[in-house]
C-alpha positions in Angstrom: -42.2 -1.2 -4.5 -43.3 -0.1 -7.7 -41.6 1.3 -10.9 -41.7 5.1 -11.4 -40.3 6.9 -15.0 -39.1 10.2 -14.9 -39.1 11.7 -18.5 -36.3 14.3 -17.8 -34.4 11.0 -16.4 -34.6 8.6 -19.3 -35.0 5.9 -16.8 -36.9 3.8 -13.9 -36.7 4.4 -10.7 -38.2 2.7 -7.5 -40.7 4.8 -5.6 -39.1 4.0 -2.5 -37.0 7.2 -1.6 -35.1 8.2 1.4 -35.4 12.3 2.3 -32.3 14.1 2.7 -31.2 17.5 2.8 -28.6 19.0 1.0 -25.0 18.1 2.4 -26.2 14.8 4.1 -25.6 12.4 1.4 -21.8 12.3 2.2 -22.6 11.8 5.9 -25.3 9.2 5.0 -22.3 7.3 3.1 -20.2 7.8 6.0 -22.3 6.8 8.3 -23.1 3.3 6.3 -19.2 2.6 5.4 -18.6 2.8 9.5 -21.3 0.3 10.3 -20.7 -1.8 7.9 -16.9 -2.0 9.0 -18.2 -3.5 12.6 -20.2 -6.1 11.2 -18.1 -9.4 9.0 -17.5 -8.8 5.5 -19.9 -10.4 2.8 -18.5 -11.4 -0.3 -21.0 -9.4 -3.0 -23.6 -11.8 -5.1 -22.2 -12.9 -8.4 -24.1 -12.8 -11.6 -25.6 -16.0 -13.2 -22.9 -18.2 -14.6 -23.5 -17.5 -18.4 -22.7 -14.1 -18.0 -19.5 -14.7 -16.8 -18.9 -17.2 -19.4 -19.6 -14.7 -22.0 -16.5 -14.2 -24.6 -15.2 -10.6 -24.9 -17.5 -10.2 -28.4 -20.3 -11.7 -26.6 -20.2 -9.1 -24.2 -19.3 -6.4 -26.1 -22.5 -6.8 -27.8 -24.3 -6.1 -24.8 -24.6 -2.3 -25.7 -26.4 0.5 -23.8 -28.6 2.4 -25.8 -27.6 6.4 -25.7 -30.8 7.5 -25.8 -32.0 5.7 -22.6 -29.1 8.0 -20.7 -29.7 9.5 -17.5 -30.8 13.5 -17.6 -30.9 12.4 -21.5 -34.0 15.2 -22.0 -32.7 17.4 -19.2 -30.8 20.7 -19.8 -27.5 19.6 -17.7 -24.8 18.8 -19.9 -23.9 15.6 -18.1 -25.4 12.4 -19.0 -25.0 8.8 -17.9 -24.9 5.8 -19.7 -24.8 2.5 -17.6 -22.5 -0.4 -17.9 -24.1 -4.0 -18.0 -22.5 -6.6 -15.7 -20.7 -9.7 -17.1 -17.4 -11.2 -18.4 -15.2 -9.4 -16.2 -17.9 -7.9 -14.1 -19.2 -10.3 -12.0 -20.9 -8.2 -9.7 -23.8 -6.1 -9.9 -23.6 -2.8 -7.8 -26.5 -1.0 -6.4 -27.1 2.9 -7.9 -29.1 5.8 -6.6 -30.0 9.0 -7.7 -30.4 12.3 -5.7 -32.7 14.7 -6.4 -34.8 17.0 -4.6 -33.8 16.3 -1.3 -34.4 12.7 -1.9 -32.7 9.5 -2.4 -34.2 6.6 -4.7 -32.6 3.7 -5.9 -32.2 2.9 -9.5 -33.8 -0.1 -11.0 -32.5 -2.0 -13.3 -34.2 -1.5 -17.1 -33.4 -4.4 -19.6 -35.2 -2.4 -22.4 -32.2 0.5 -22.1 -29.5 -2.4 -23.9 -29.4 -4.4 -27.0 -28.0 -7.8 -27.3 -25.8 -9.8 -29.5 -28.5 -12.0 -30.3 -32.1 -13.4 -28.7 -30.7 -16.1 -26.9 -28.7 -13.7 -24.6 -31.5 -11.1 -24.4 -33.7 -14.1 -23.3 -31.9 -15.0 -20.3 -31.0 -11.7 -19.3 -32.6 -11.4 -15.6 -35.4 -8.5 -15.3 -33.7 -7.5 -12.3 -30.0 -7.7 -13.0 -28.7 -4.6 -11.9 -25.5 -2.6 -13.2 -21.9 -3.1 -13.0 -21.4 0.7 -13.1 -21.5 4.0 -15.2 -20.0 6.0 -18.1 -20.0 9.6 -17.7 -20.6 12.1 -21.0 -20.0 15.7 -21.5 -19.3 17.3 -24.5 -15.9 17.8 -25.1 -15.9 18.3 -28.7 -18.8 20.5 -29.3 -22.7 20.9 -27.7 -23.8 18.2 -30.3 -21.5 15.4 -29.1 -21.5 13.4 -26.0 -18.1 12.0 -25.1 -17.3 9.5 -22.7 -14.5 10.8 -20.2 -15.3 9.0 -17.1 -15.8 5.3 -16.5 -16.5 3.6 -13.0 -16.7 -0.2 -13.1 -15.1 -3.0 -11.8 -13.8 -3.4 -7.9 -12.8 0.3 -7.1 -11.2 0.8 -10.8 -12.0 3.9 -12.7 -10.5 5.5 -15.9 -10.9 9.0 -17.2 -9.7 11.2 -20.0 -9.1 15.1 -20.9 -10.4 16.8 -24.1 -7.4 15.3 -26.4 -6.7 12.5 -24.6 -8.0 8.4 -25.0 -8.6 6.2 -22.0 -5.6 3.8 -20.8 -4.1 4.7 -17.3 -6.6 3.9 -14.3 -7.3 5.1 -10.7 -8.4 3.0 -7.9 -10.1 3.6 -4.4 -7.5 1.8 -2.2 -4.7 -0.6 -3.2 -4.3 -3.4 -0.5 -0.9 -5.7 -0.1 -0.2 -4.9 -4.0 2.9 -7.1 -4.7 3.0 -8.7 -1.5 3.6 -12.6 -1.3 0.3 -13.5 0.4 -1.4 -11.9 -2.5 -3.5 -8.7 -3.4 -6.7 -7.4 -1.8 -8.9 -5.7 -4.3 -11.3 -3.5 -2.6 -15.2 -3.3 -4.6 -16.9 0.1 -4.7 -20.3 -1.4 -4.3 -22.8 1.4 -3.8 -23.2 4.4 -6.0 -25.0 8.0 -4.9 -25.4 9.9 -8.3 -26.6 13.6 -7.6 -28.7 15.4 -10.4 -26.8 18.1 -11.5 -27.8 21.6 -12.3 -28.8 23.1 -15.8 -25.2 25.1 -15.8 -23.1 22.5 -14.2 -19.5 22.3 -15.2 -18.5 19.7 -12.1 -20.5 16.8 -11.5 -20.3 15.3 -7.5 -21.3 11.5 -6.6 -20.5 9.3 -3.7 -19.5 5.5 -3.2 -19.3 2.9 -0.7 -16.0 0.6 -0.2 -16.2 -2.5 1.1 -13.5 -5.7 1.2 -12.5 -8.1 3.8 -10.3 -5.4 5.4 -12.1 -2.2 5.1 -14.8 -0.2 4.1 -14.6 3.4 2.9 -16.7 6.3 2.3 -15.7 8.7 -1.4 -17.2 11.8 -2.4 -16.0 12.5 -6.1 -16.8 15.8 -7.7 -15.4 15.6 -11.5 -14.5 18.6 -13.9 -13.6 17.3 -17.5 -12.4 19.8 -20.3 -8.6 20.7 -21.1 -7.6 18.5 -18.3 -10.3 16.3 -16.2 -10.4 16.6 -12.4 -11.4 14.4 -9.7 -11.2 15.9 -6.4 -11.6 12.9 -3.7 -12.6 13.2 -0.3 -12.6 9.8 1.5 -13.1 8.3 5.0 -11.8 4.9 5.6 -12.4 2.3 8.4 -10.3 -0.7 8.8 -12.0 -4.2 9.9 -8.3 -5.5 10.7 -4.8 -4.6 10.4 -3.7 -4.1 6.8 0.2 -4.8 5.8 0.4 -2.3 3.0 -2.4 0.1 2.3 -2.4 1.9 -0.9 -3.9 5.6 -1.2 -4.7 7.3 -4.2 -3.5 4.3 -6.5 -2.7 4.5 -10.0 -2.4 1.4 -12.2 -1.0 1.3 -15.9 1.1 -0.6 -18.4 4.4 -0.7 -19.2 5.6 -3.3 -22.0 8.7 -1.6 -23.5 10.2 1.8 -24.3 13.4 3.6 -25.6 15.2 2.7 -22.1 14.8 -1.5 -22.6 14.9 -4.0 -25.5 12.4 -4.3 -28.0 10.9 -7.4 -27.4 11.4 -10.1 -30.7 9.5 -9.5 -33.4 7.9 -6.4 -32.2 7.9 -3.4 -34.9 7.0 -0.4 -33.1 9.3 1.6 -31.1 7.6 1.8 -28.1 4.4 0.2 -26.2 3.3 1.7 -23.0 0.5 3.7 -21.2 2.8 5.8 -18.8 6.7 6.0 -19.1 7.6 7.2 -16.2 7.0 8.2 -12.1 7.2 11.5 -11.2 7.5 12.4 -7.6 7.1 16.0 -5.6 8.6 15.7 -2.3 6.9 18.3 0.4 9.9 18.1 2.7 12.9 18.7 0.6 10.7 20.4 -2.4 12.5 17.3 -4.8 10.9 16.7 -8.0 12.2 12.9 -8.7 12.0 10.8 -12.2 12.0 7.5 -12.6 11.6 6.0 -15.8 9.5 2.6 -16.2 10.6 -1.0 -16.8 8.8 -4.4 -17.7 11.1 -6.6 -15.3 11.6 -10.2 -15.5 9.8 -10.6 -12.2 8.0 -8.6 -9.6 9.5 -5.2 -8.0 8.6 -2.8 -5.2 10.4 0.2 -4.5 10.1 2.4 -1.6 10.3 6.4 -2.3 10.3 7.9 1.3 8.4 11.1 1.4 7.4 13.8 3.9 3.9 15.7 3.1 4.2 14.8 -0.2 2.9 17.7 -2.7 2.1 15.2 -5.8 2.9 11.9 -7.3 1.6 10.5 -10.9 2.4 8.2 -13.7 3.4 10.3 -17.0 3.0 9.4 -20.5 6.3 11.6 -21.5 6.5 10.1 -24.9 3.7 11.9 -26.9 4.7 11.7 -30.6 3.2 9.8 -33.1 6.4 8.6 -34.3 7.9 7.1 -30.8 4.8 4.3 -31.2 3.6 4.3 -35.2 0.7 2.5 -33.8 -2.5 4.1 -35.3 -4.8 2.0 -34.0 -3.7 2.0 -30.3 -2.5 5.7 -30.5 -0.4 5.5 -27.1 0.6 9.0 -28.0 -2.6 10.2 -26.9 -2.7 8.2 -23.4 -3.5 10.4 -20.7 -0.8 11.0 -17.7 -2.5 10.9 -14.0 -1.5 13.0 -11.4 -2.2 13.4 -7.4 -2.3 16.1 -5.2 -3.3 15.0 -1.8 -4.8 18.3 0.4 -3.4 19.1 3.5 -0.4 17.5 5.0 -0.4 13.6 4.8 2.8 13.2 7.1 5.5 10.9 6.4 5.3 8.3 4.2 6.3 6.3 0.9 5.3 6.4 -2.7 5.3 3.1 -3.9 6.2 1.8 -7.2 5.1 -1.9 -8.0 6.5 -3.3 -11.3 5.1 -6.7 -12.7 6.3 -8.8 -15.8 4.0 -8.5 -18.9 4.2 -10.4 -21.9 2.4 -8.2 -23.9 0.6 -4.9 -24.1 -2.9 -6.3 -22.4 -1.5 -6.4 -18.8 -1.5 -3.6 -16.4 1.5 -4.4 -14.5 2.0 -1.1 -12.9 1.0 0.2 -9.7 1.8 3.5 -8.0 0.2 4.6 -4.8 1.3 6.6 -1.6 1.9 4.6 2.0 1.3 6.2 5.3 4.2 5.3 7.7 2.3 5.6 10.8 0.3 2.7 11.9 -3.6 2.7 11.2 -5.9 1.4 14.0 -8.8 -0.7 13.0 -12.3 1.1 14.0 -10.9 4.3 13.8 -12.1 6.7 10.9 -9.1 7.8 8.1 -9.3 10.8 6.0 -7.8 11.4 3.0 -8.6 14.1 0.7 -6.6 14.7 -3.0 -7.2 15.7 -6.5 -6.5 13.4 -9.4 -6.2 15.2 -12.9 -5.9 13.6 -15.9 -3.8 15.0 -19.1 -1.5 15.4 -20.9 2.2 15.2 -20.0 2.5 19.0 -18.2 -0.3 18.2 -15.6 2.0 18.5 -12.7 3.8 22.1 -13.4 6.8 21.2 -13.0 9.1 24.3 -12.6 12.3 22.5 -13.3 13.5 20.7 -16.4 12.6 17.3 -17.3 14.3 14.2 -18.2 12.8 13.4 -21.7 14.7 10.2 -22.4 16.9 7.3 -20.9 18.7 5.3 -22.7 20.2 1.9 -21.8 23.6 0.0 -23.3 26.5 -2.2 -23.0 29.6 -0.4 -21.6 32.2 -2.6 -22.9 31.8 -2.4 -26.6 32.5 0.4 -29.0 30.6 3.7 -28.3 29.8 2.5 -24.8 33.0 2.0 -23.0 35.9 0.3 -22.3 35.3 -1.2 -19.3 34.3 -4.7 -18.4 30.7 -5.3 -16.9 29.8 -1.6 -16.9 26.7 -0.4 -18.3 26.3 3.2 -20.7 23.4 5.1 -19.5 22.0 8.3 -21.2 19.7 10.5 -20.0 18.7 13.6 -21.9 17.4 16.8 -20.7 15.3 20.0 -22.0 12.9 22.6 -20.5 12.6 25.6 -18.2 15.7 27.4 -17.6 18.1 24.7 -19.3 16.6 25.9 -22.4 17.4 29.4 -22.0 21.5 28.5 -21.4 23.1 28.5 -24.6 25.4 25.4 -25.8 28.6 26.7 -24.4 27.3 26.9 -20.7 28.6 25.4 -18.0 26.7 22.5 -17.4 27.8 20.2 -14.8 26.2 16.9 -13.4 25.8 15.5 -10.0 25.7 11.4 -10.2 25.4 8.9 -7.1 25.9 5.3 -7.5 22.9 3.5 -5.4 22.9 -0.2 -4.1 26.6 -0.4 -4.1 26.8 0.5 -7.8 30.0 2.3 -9.1 29.9 5.4 -11.4 33.3 4.9 -13.6 32.4 8.4 -14.9 30.2 10.9 -16.7 30.0 14.0 -18.4 27.4 16.6 -20.2 27.0 17.7 -23.5 24.7 19.7 -25.6 22.9 18.0 -28.5 22.3 20.6 -31.0 19.8 18.7 -33.4 17.7 17.8 -30.0 18.3 21.4 -28.5 18.6 19.2 -25.7 21.5 18.3 -22.7 22.5 14.9 -22.7 24.0 13.3 -19.3 26.2 10.2 -20.1 27.0 7.7 -17.2 29.5 4.7 -17.4 28.5 2.7 -14.1 29.2 -1.2 -13.0 26.8 -2.8 -10.4 27.9 -4.5 -7.5 27.9 -8.3 -7.5 24.4 -9.7 -7.4 22.9 -6.4 -7.1 20.9 -4.2 -9.5 22.4 -1.0 -11.4 20.7 1.6 -9.2 21.9 5.2 -10.4 20.7 9.0 -9.5 21.3 12.3 -11.0 20.8 15.7 -11.7 22.2 18.6 -14.0 23.3 22.3 -12.2 24.6 25.3 -13.0 26.9 27.6 -10.9 25.9 25.5 -7.8 22.3 25.6 -8.2 19.8 22.5 -9.7 18.3 22.8 -13.3 16.6 19.6 -13.4 14.8 17.0 -11.6 16.3 14.1 -10.2 16.7 11.5 -12.2 16.8 7.7 -10.4 16.8 4.6 -12.2 17.1 1.0 -11.4 18.4 -1.6 -13.6 17.6 -5.5 -12.3 20.2 -7.8 -12.1 17.8 -10.6 -14.0 17.7 -8.2 -17.0 19.4 -9.4 -20.2 21.8 -6.6 -20.1 22.9 -7.7 -16.6 22.4 -11.2 -16.5 25.5 -12.0 -18.4 27.5 -9.9 -16.0 29.3 -10.6 -12.9 
């Protein structure tokens, strides 16, 4: 095969091509995934050892030249920067360009990169390949190409909107996350990028997913802006039975927040990419909020849903003073919200929380698990939209929980009940803000896991212009403290349902009976 250089594209393509008609790229990828599922799994080829052993700084020194971006000289606002393999990215992926009714493989071009030193440059193979890609678009004006979407590493992707910075990640699928036998990480092994038109405000591409347990065909249509949306259409083919399948998974980080103890020596008030899980159930129309924690051991919670209308990991704490970190800027990290298309039936939104000793580990995973048994070989269709943006992207119609505080219930200011815990929940927003401070707001509070609610009351906090629910509760012996509650007015709910679980082995409960 020979190389052909396309000036408008800015990269080299192999002259080998496959003809396609409009709308058939997706069918091509689906057929490839279905065929692959009937074969034994073949692990992808690893890159040379020296690339896997690069230090972080060495890898960061391999930089893609922006002037080599795909469609650099074309009139489209979308450009593509390519990600080099190395360090965490141990496998190359195939990338194809779809243009003028043809699919052409994208060849590796070493000259599109700069290197930290001549030794590294010399050792880079001429046919290395790419680890993934970054999409750019002028979010801040015509003269600036902003990176807003990255696909690289297993089936991970990250996206931002106009006023947010990279944080939370999405994935193609999650397999057996949090189970004792270990997690399997499916990988996107091949991509098909559709050439955008000059006036395009959305970009479409396709991906092939592969793992020991399954294959999948994905179509993504991404639209950047004040919020960035990814419309996802996927077809999954199981090779084997899967114990825990996670659809539309989100991965984030929670080190500590206002609802947890600050680690010894930490000066920042809070450190997290997301601070809660939000769920909108279809059958009950309930909106449920679960603040995140950094547990001392792995925890997994299952929230039963029927035709779930949405779920996501949200960053509600979005002011600088809540973090005081001018480098990480956790106050600008995006929220991510998944909205299924059609009715998904019965299932669970699963929240997996792992312990982390610092902020460098993603320790939070949320996804939807179908209740029905999925049979190997049969196509499983999942369509949904994942939106990245500020905390308001779910468009929740009820007042929200803005903060949760937890303290000892057997000391001054907390209460006078031995082995009890004082929990404070502040609510605001929507109809709640329109009521006066003397409005007869009451709460419905329930103890779960045999937790005993000793008392609760509601009061208006004038300095915050918020309503506060104060709960005194006692966990059952050898069980976590588990609660749920909401505010109501004249018999009608005004707020989402707040729910919280404090494991027995946390510092606050570890000394209680």
